C-alpha positions in Angstrom: -37.1 175.5 2.9 -40.0 175.9 0.6 -43.0 173.5 0.8 -45.1 173.2 -2.4 -48.5 171.6 -2.6 -48.3 170.3 -6.2 -49.9 167.5 -8.2 -47.5 167.6 -11.2 -45.9 164.3 -10.4 -49.1 162.3 -9.9 -50.5 159.7 -12.2 -53.6 161.2 -13.8 -55.6 158.1 -12.9 -54.7 158.5 -9.2 -55.1 162.1 -8.3 -53.4 163.3 -5.1 -54.7 166.8 -4.5 -53.2 167.0 -1.0 -49.7 165.7 -2.0 -46.9 167.8 -0.6 -43.6 168.3 -2.4 -40.6 169.9 -0.6 -37.7 171.5 -2.4 -34.8 173.6 -1.2 -31.4 174.6 -2.4 -28.0 175.6 -0.9 -24.7 176.8 -2.2 -21.4 176.3 -0.3 -18.4 177.3 -2.5 -18.6 175.2 -5.6 -20.9 172.7 -4.0 -24.6 172.9 -5.0 -27.2 171.1 -2.8 -30.8 170.4 -3.8 -33.3 168.9 -1.3 -36.3 166.9 -2.4 -39.2 165.4 -0.4 -42.7 164.1 -0.8 -45.7 162.9 1.1 -49.1 161.9 -0.1 -50.8 164.0 2.5 -49.8 167.2 4.4 -49.2 165.1 7.5 -47.2 163.1 8.3 -44.8 165.6 6.8 -42.3 164.6 4.1 -38.8 163.5 5.1 -36.7 165.3 2.4 -33.2 164.2 1.3 -30.3 166.4 0.2 -28.4 165.6 -3.0 -25.1 167.3 -3.8 -23.3 168.3 -7.0 -19.7 169.4 -7.4 -17.3 169.3 -10.4 -19.4 166.9 -12.5 -20.1 164.6 -9.5 -23.6 164.0 -8.1 -23.8 162.5 -4.7 -27.0 160.6 -3.9 -30.2 160.9 -6.0 -33.3 161.2 -3.9 -36.5 159.1 -3.8 -38.6 157.7 -6.6 -41.6 159.9 -5.6 -39.4 163.0 -6.3 -38.0 161.7 -9.6 -39.6 164.3 -11.9 -38.3 167.2 -9.8 -34.9 165.6 -9.5 -34.6 165.0 -13.3 -35.8 168.5 -14.0 -33.5 170.1 -11.5 -30.4 168.3 -12.8 -31.2 168.3 -16.5 -29.0 171.3 -17.1 -26.1 170.1 -14.9 -23.1 168.5 -16.5 -23.1 165.2 -14.5 -20.2 163.0 -15.4 -20.5 160.5 -12.6 -22.9 159.6 -9.7 -21.9 158.3 -6.3 -24.2 156.6 -3.8 -23.5 156.6 -0.1 -25.8 153.6 0.4 -28.7 151.6 -1.1 -31.7 153.0 0.7 -34.6 154.0 -1.4 -34.4 157.7 -0.5 -30.8 158.0 -1.7 -30.4 155.5 -4.6 -33.9 155.4 -6.3 -33.1 157.8 -9.1 -29.5 156.7 -9.9 -30.5 154.7 -13.0 -32.7 157.5 -14.4 -30.1 160.2 -13.9 -27.3 157.9 -15.3 -29.3 157.4 -18.4 -30.2 161.1 -18.6 -26.5 162.1 -18.5 -24.9 159.0 -20.0 -22.6 158.5 -17.0 -21.6 155.7 -14.6 -22.7 155.1 -11.0 -20.1 154.6 -8.3 -20.7 152.8 -5.0 -19.6 149.9 -2.8 -19.9 146.3 -3.9 -22.8 145.6 -1.5 -24.7 148.7 -2.6 -24.2 147.6 -6.2 -25.7 144.2 -5.4 -28.7 145.7 -3.6 -29.7 148.2 -6.3 -29.8 145.7 -9.1 -33.5 145.4 -8.6 -36.3 146.8 -6.5 -36.6 145.3 -3.0 -39.6 145.0 -0.7 -40.7 148.1 1.1 -43.0 148.6 4.1 -46.1 150.8 3.7 -44.5 153.9 5.2 -41.5 153.6 2.9 -43.9 153.5 -0.1 -45.7 156.6 1.4 -42.6 158.8 1.7 -40.2 157.4 -0.8 -41.4 154.8 -3.3 -39.3 151.9 -4.7 -35.9 152.3 -6.3 -35.6 152.0 -10.1 -33.3 149.0 -10.7 -29.8 150.1 -11.5 -27.3 147.8 -13.3 -25.9 146.9 -16.7 -29.2 145.1 -17.4 -31.0 148.5 -17.6 -28.2 150.2 -19.5 -26.3 151.7 -16.6 -22.6 151.2 -15.8 -22.3 150.5 -12.1 -18.7 150.8 -10.8 -18.4 149.1 -7.4 -15.0 150.7 -6.7 -15.5 151.8 -3.1 -13.3 152.2 -1.0 -10.8 153.0 -3.7 -10.4 156.8 -4.2 -11.8 158.4 -7.3 -11.4 161.7 -9.0 -13.2 164.5 -10.8 -11.4 167.1 -12.8 -10.5 169.2 -9.8 -11.1 167.0 -6.8 -10.2 163.6 -5.2 -12.7 161.7 -3.1 -12.0 159.0 -0.5 -14.9 156.6 0.2 -14.8 155.4 3.8 -16.9 152.6 5.1 -19.2 153.8 8.0 -21.6 150.9 8.9 -24.2 151.2 11.6 -27.1 152.8 9.8 -26.8 150.0 7.3 -23.9 147.6 6.4 -23.1 149.1 3.0 -22.9 152.8 4.1 -19.9 155.0 3.0 -19.0 158.6 3.4 -17.0 160.6 0.9 -14.1 162.8 2.0 -12.5 165.5 -0.1 -9.4 166.0 2.1 -8.0 169.1 0.4 -11.3 171.0 0.8 -12.3 169.6 4.2 -15.6 168.3 2.8 -17.4 165.2 4.1 -20.4 164.0 2.2 -22.0 161.9 4.8 -25.3 160.4 3.5 -27.1 159.1 6.6 -24.0 158.8 8.7 -24.7 161.9 10.8 -28.4 163.0 10.9 -27.9 164.9 14.2 -28.6 163.5 17.7 -30.7 160.5 16.8 -34.0 160.0 18.7 -35.1 156.9 16.8 -33.6 153.9 15.2 -34.7 151.7 12.4 -34.7 148.0 13.1 -31.3 146.6 12.4 -29.3 149.8 13.2 -26.3 149.2 15.4 -25.4 151.8 18.0 -21.9 150.5 18.6 -21.0 150.5 14.9 -22.3 154.0 14.6 -20.1 155.2 17.5 -17.0 153.5 16.1 -17.7 154.8 12.7 -18.1 158.3 14.1 -14.8 158.0 16.0 -13.1 157.0 12.8 -14.6 159.9 11.0 -13.6 162.3 13.8 -10.0 161.4 13.0 -10.4 162.8 9.5 -9.6 166.3 8.4 -12.9 168.1 7.5 -15.0 171.0 8.6 -18.1 170.9 6.3 -20.6 168.1 6.8 -22.8 167.6 3.8 -25.4 165.5 5.5 -28.3 163.8 3.6 -30.8 165.3 6.0 -29.1 168.0 8.2 -26.2 169.8 6.6 -23.6 171.3 8.9 -21.6 173.8 6.9 -19.3 174.9 9.7 -17.7 173.0 12.6 -18.7 169.6 11.3 -16.3 167.8 13.6 -17.9 169.3 16.6 -21.3 168.1 15.4 -19.9 164.5 15.0 -18.4 164.7 18.6 -21.9 165.7 19.9 -23.3 162.7 18.1 -20.8 160.4 19.7 -21.5 161.9 23.2 -25.2 161.5 22.7 -25.0 157.8 21.6 -22.5 157.0 24.2 -24.7 158.4 26.9 -27.5 156.1 25.8 -25.2 153.1 25.8 -24.0 154.0 29.3 -27.6 154.4 30.6 -28.6 151.1 29.0 -25.8 149.1 30.4 -26.2 150.6 33.9 -29.9 150.0 33.8 -29.3 146.4 32.7 -27.1 145.9 35.8 -29.8 147.3 37.9 -32.4 144.9 36.4 -34.4 147.6 34.7 -36.7 146.9 31.8 -36.2 148.5 28.4 -39.0 150.9 29.1 -37.4 151.9 32.4 -34.0 152.3 30.8 -35.6 154.5 28.1 -37.1 156.7 30.8 -33.8 156.8 32.6 -32.1 157.9 29.4 -34.5 160.9 29.1 -36.2 159.4 26.1 -39.8 158.7 25.4 -41.3 156.3 22.8 -42.9 157.9 19.8 -45.9 155.6 19.5 -47.3 157.3 16.4 -44.0 156.8 14.6 -43.8 153.2 15.7 -47.4 152.5 14.5 -47.0 154.5 11.3 -43.8 152.6 10.3 -45.2 149.2 11.1 -42.9 148.8 14.1 -39.8 149.5 11.9 -38.8 152.8 13.6 -38.8 153.3 17.3 -37.0 155.1 20.1 -36.8 151.8 22.0 -34.5 150.4 19.3 -31.7 152.8 20.5 -31.8 151.1 23.9 -32.3 147.6 22.4 -29.2 148.0 20.2 -27.2 149.1 23.2 -28.3 145.9 25.1 -28.2 143.4 22.3 -25.4 144.5 20.0 -22.6 144.7 22.6 -19.2 143.8 21.0 -18.0 140.4 22.0 
């Protein structure tokens, strides 16, 4: 990974001499990956996001703060369609700009299409790291095809969108079964140590079990790519989340508090993250979801 202190994206009237941009690239067979991240100060560090290109298809588009780098990177690519795994501002923000740059449609699920028609309110930390999305719809000259979960094709590949809620209700992964590729957006992200408010641990476990039944080996994650033994990584995630659920339910039977269950689970609250994100991201929310989101 290469971290670059750079001011090239800033507005001249609001200089950000300490702004940090992160870029990185990977190549796995015909798949090219480019990672983009930004923060206004050297710390807290950026949370970069991977975008992937294969056979004319771009999967996810990065954050608004990285738009200049994203457009420059993909200017020479022959993008014929864009696919979004979900609506979040670090994945969908540049869909409209890229679609106009390459005169191509954007594919996604119906709920994603609805959510990206206009910018939506963000918390201060989301503005700090990512910035708002550019609205993406016919109203701004972009064809948005809300075809998921129907399969779609490129010249050489066929992709199967699969609903994987839990991180957010509209989330999809994209499977290329002949190659064993899974483009997973925010479905995987390793053994989670924090949850955003609204994430559902039971939905994530069930989605992961569904994904585990698919035939793939390469996990093109939006944050932590796993280029070999992707199914083993998903199983580790299931085991990790299930252990938290089991500890939470056992602790509830014992009459333990959330904090006591957290400690019993071997987890510790990240108070800086909780404060910095205006109480939107916390370790405790893993336990809280296990206690409050139990299937009926």
